[in-house]
N, C-alpha and C positions, 0 to 999 in steps of 0.2 A: 685719686687716680686720673680724674679728668684733667687736672693741671699737668700731670706727667704726659698725658697724650698731647696736650696742647703744646708743651715744651718740645716734645718730639717732632710735632708738625712744623714748629718754627725752625727747629734744627734742620729739618728736611728742606724747607724753603731756602734756607741759607746755603745748604749744600748745593741745591740746584742752581743758585745764583753764582756761587763762588768757585765750584770746581769744574774744570773743563772735561772731566770724565763723563759727565752726565749729558745725555742727549734725549730729546723728547721720544716717547714711545711712538713707533710707527705702526699703523694699522691700515690695512687696505680692505676694509669691510664694505660690503654692499649695503647692508642694513645696520643702523645703530640702535641699540637698546639703552639709551642714555637720557631720555626725556620722557615725561609723561604727566600723570595727574594723580593726586592724593585726594581720595573721596572720604570725608569724615564729618563728624559733628564736633561737640565741644572739647571732648578729651583729646582728640587729634589736633585740634587748634591749639591746645595747651602745649603739646609737644612740638608743634610747628614753631611756636615761640614768636618773639623772645620771652613772653610770659613772665616779665619781671627779672629776667636774667640777661646776662651779656652775650649768650649765644642763642642760636636758632637753627632750624633746618637749612634755611638759605645761607646762613653764615658757614655752616658745616659743609655745604655743597661747594662754596667758594674755596674753602680749605682743601677739600678733596680734589678739586681741579688743579689747585696749586701743587699739591703734594704729588700728583701723578703727571704734572706737566701737560694737562689737557687744555686745549683751546679750540676755538671754532666749533665745527660740528662734532668734534671728539669730546667736548665739554658735557658734564652732566647737569641736568636741569629738571626741576619739577615745579608744577603749579598745584594749588590746592583749591578745593571747592567743598562747600557745605552740601552734603549729598547723603541720602535723598532729602530734598527740600521740603517735601510734604508730609513725611512721617518719620517714625523712628528708624534706627539703623541696627536693629537686633538681627540675629542670624536668621530668623525666619523671614525677615524682610530681604536680606541679601540673597537668600535662596530663591525667592520669587523674582528679584531683580535679575539675577543671572539666568535663571532657567525660563522665565516668562517674559522678561523685559518689562516688568511692571512691579510696583506702582509707578516707577519711573524707568525709562529705557536706559540701559547702559551701552547697548551695541553701537549707538552713534558716537560713543567716545573712543572706540577702538582704533579707527583709522588714524586719528591725529595724536594718539598717545600710545607709544610703544610700551611704556610702563604704566600699569594701572594698580594702584595700591588702595586697599579697602580695610576698614576696621569697624568694630562695634564699640559702643560706649559702655560705661560701667554697669548699666542696668542688666547687661547680659550675665554678669556674675551673680545675679540674684537667682540662683538655681534652686529648684524645688525638690529634686530627688534623682535617683539613678534612672528610674523609669523602666519601661519595656519597649520592645520594638513597636507594639501597638500604639505607642504615644504618637506616632506619626498621624493618626487620625485627628489629633489636635495639634496642628502644626505649631501653634504658639506655646506649647508646654515647654517649660525651661528645664528639661531633664537631660541627663547625660546621654541617654540613648538618642533623644531628639536632636541634640546638638551635633552628635556624630553624623546623623542622617543628613542634617543641613550641610555640614561641611563636605561630605562625600559628594553631594550633588553639586555644590558650588565648585569644588576642585574638578569634578568631571566636565563641567562646562568650560572651565578655564583651559583644560587640556585640549579642547577642540579649537582653540585660538592660538596656535603656535607663533603667529605673527606678533603676539603680545607677551610680555613678561608681567606676571601678576605677583603682588605681595599681599599676603593676608595676615593680619595681626591676630594673635590670641587675645583672649578677653582682657578688658580693662578691669583692673581689680577694685574691690570695694574696701574702704577703710573700716576699721574694726567696729565703730559705732553705727555703721550703715548696713551691717550684715550680721550673720551668725556663723558659728564654727562649722555647722553642716554645709551651708552654702559655700563658704570659703573653701572647704575641703573639696567639694564637688567641682568647683571652678578650677582648683589646682589639678584634679584628676583629668578634666577635659583638656586643659592646656598642655598638660604632660603627654597625653595621648596624641594631641595634634602635632607636637614637635618630635617626640621620641618614637612614635608608632606610625602615624599617617605619613608624615614627611620623610620617614626613612624607608618607606616602602614595605612596612611590616603589617599594615592593616589588612585583614583577611578579605575585605570587600573591595577596596580600591586597589590593593596589591601595589604594583609599580606606581611611584609617585611621578607626576609629570615634571619634566625638566624646566618648563616655563613658569613654574609656581615656586614661591619661597615663602615659608612660614616664619614671620617675625615674631619671636616669642616675648611680646611686650609684658605679659602677665608676670612672668618670673623675674623680670628686671626690677620690679617694684614691690614684691611680696616677701613675707617671711615664710618660714617652713610650714606654717599652718594655712597659708593662702590669703592672709590679710594684707592689705596694703600697708606698708611700713609708715609710721607716723611722720617720718621726716620727708616723705614724698606726697602727703595729702595737702590740700589747701587749708583744711582745718577739721576739727571735730564735726562729723555729720556731712563733710563735703569731700567727696572722693575725686574731684578734679585734680590732676597732677599739678604740683606747684613748681616754682623756679628750680628747685633742686632736682626734680624729676626731668625737667627740660634739659638741664645741664648734664644729667646722666644719660638719657635716652637719645637725644638728638644726634650726638656723634656716632653712636652705635647704629642708629637707624640708617644714617646716610652711608657709613661704611658697609654694613651688611647688604643693604639694598643694591648699591651700585657694583660692589664686588660680584654679587651673584648675577646681576643683570648683564654685566660685561662678559662674565664667564659664559652665560647662555648666548650672548651675541657671537662669541667665537664659535660655539658649537653650531649655531644657526647658520652662519655664513660659510663655515668650512666643512660641514658634514657631507655635502655633496661633492665638493672639489677635493677634499682631503680626508677621506674616511679613515685613514691610518697610515702608518709608516710605509713609504715606498710609492705613495701617490703624490704627484706634483700639485703644487698650489701656486696661484698667481700672486704677485706682490712681494713686498718685503716680509721678514720674519715677523711673527707676533709673539707676545710675551704676556703671561697672566699668572698671578700668584694668589692662592687661596689657602686658608683665610689670611687676610691682610688688613690690620695687624694680627699677629699670631703669638702664641705663647709656648707651643709644643712643636708639633710637626707642621711643615709647610709643603704644599705641593706647588711646583712651578710648571705650568703648562706652556708649551711653546710649539711653534709650527715654522718650518723652513721650506723654501720653495725649490731648492736644488740640491743635488748630490754634492758633497764636499766636506772639508773640515769645518766642524762647528765647535765653538768654545763657549762655555757659560761659567762665569766666575762671580763670586760674591765679594763686594768691597765695602769697607767702612767709608764714611764721607771724606776722610783724608786721602782716599785712593789706595790704601793698603789692601792686598788681597787676603780675604778671610778664609775662603773656601772655593776650591774648583769643583763645580758640579758636573761638568761635562767637558771632554776634550777628545774628540774622535771624529773620523769620517762618519757622516750620517746620511741616511736616505731621507728624501723629502717626506713631509707629512706632519701630522699632529702627534706630539709625544709629550712626555712629562718627566720631571726629575724631582727628588725629594731633598729637603734640608731639615735636619733635626736641631738646628740652633747651635751647632758645634763647629769649631774651626778645624783646620787640617790635622791638628794634633789630637782631636777628639775632646777638646776642652770646651765647656759651655761658654758662649760669648755673652756679654752683658746686654741689657736692654738698650735699644737705640735704633737708629735708621741705618739700613744697609742697602746696598745697590746691587741689584742682579743685572749682569750685562750679558747679553747674547750676541755673539759675533759669528756670522755666517758669510764667508767670503768678504766682500766690501760692506755688506750690510751690518749695522750695529743698532741695537735697541736696548735701552736701559730702563729698568723699573724699580722705584723705591719700594723697600720692604720695611715694615716696622715690627720689631720684636719686643714684646712686653713680657717681662719675667714675673 
C-alpha cells in the first residue's frame, strides 16, 4: 500500500510539472499552522526515521509540500526534540507538564511553534486494570480510569491555547513477549476511547472536543485485534521499538493526517471572524481545502470566496478531463463546502489516482490535488 501511495505522489508531482491546468493553491492567511515541534522519546524517534528505511517524516514533509505545491511560508515543516529530557514521558508526566509546567516547562515552546505534537512511549501500554475514579489519588497508577483523567486534563489545557494546534498520539503498543493479554486489551480500550469517544465529542466529561487538538491513533496502526503489536512492526522479540516497516507505514500517514488537520484549523482560525458563514465578505483570493486527503469514501471540499458572483468547482484527472462538476452557480461570499463521493458525472466509481479540484471565482483560480485510494 505504501508503494501505491508513493506511486500516486510521483504521478501527482509529474502532473503538477506537466499540465498547464494546475496552479499553486492561493491562501491569504494571517496566521500559518504549518510548522512546529514534535516532542518525543525513543519510539517517536523511530517513526521520525529513517530508522533503517528509505523514508522518514522529513522526507514525507517534502513530498507533502510537492504534492500540494506549497513553498515559502506556505510550506509545512517540523522539528523534533527529546522531551522531557529529565524523566519519562508517560501520561502522568504529560498531565503535569501541561497543567503545571513541570517537571519541564512547555509554555515557553508555544510562541515559536504553532504546531505542538506529543506522545508517550510503550511503557504506557503496560496497564494494570480498569480502576476507579479514586485512582487519581495515585496519579501514577496505570489504569483505564486514570488515563482518561490524564487525557481530559491535558486536552482541557490544550483548549485554552487556540493560537496553537496540538497533536496527541494514542499509546505506543507493546509486542507480545513484553506484555500480557489483559494489559494489551486495556490499552486497546483506552486508545479506542481516545479516538472514538473523546475525539468525537462523545465523552460525558469533556463533551465538545476542541478544534485545535487532533488525536493521532498510533496504537491501532501497529496492533492486531487483541491489542498486541504485530510482529512485523517490532524491532524484535522483547523489543517494542517500531522497526523500519513501522516507519514506512506510519510516517506518511502521520504527515498527511497532521498537516491536513492543522491546515483545516488554519482556515477556521483565520476566517472565523472575517467570514463566519455564507453572505459575509472575506478579503483575499479564494481558499480551498479537502478532508480527508487521501480519501477512500466520502470527501468534503471546504472553500471560501470573497465576492458575490459565478463560482465553478470541477474535478479533473491529470490529463485535464472533467470528471465531475461539484458546483456551478452564483454564490454569496463566505465559507462553504461541497461533497464528493468518488463518482463521475454518470454515477460510476472512478479508479484510484490523483484528481485535481479546481475552484474558479471570477478571475481567481485555485487548484488542489486530491488523492483517491480504493
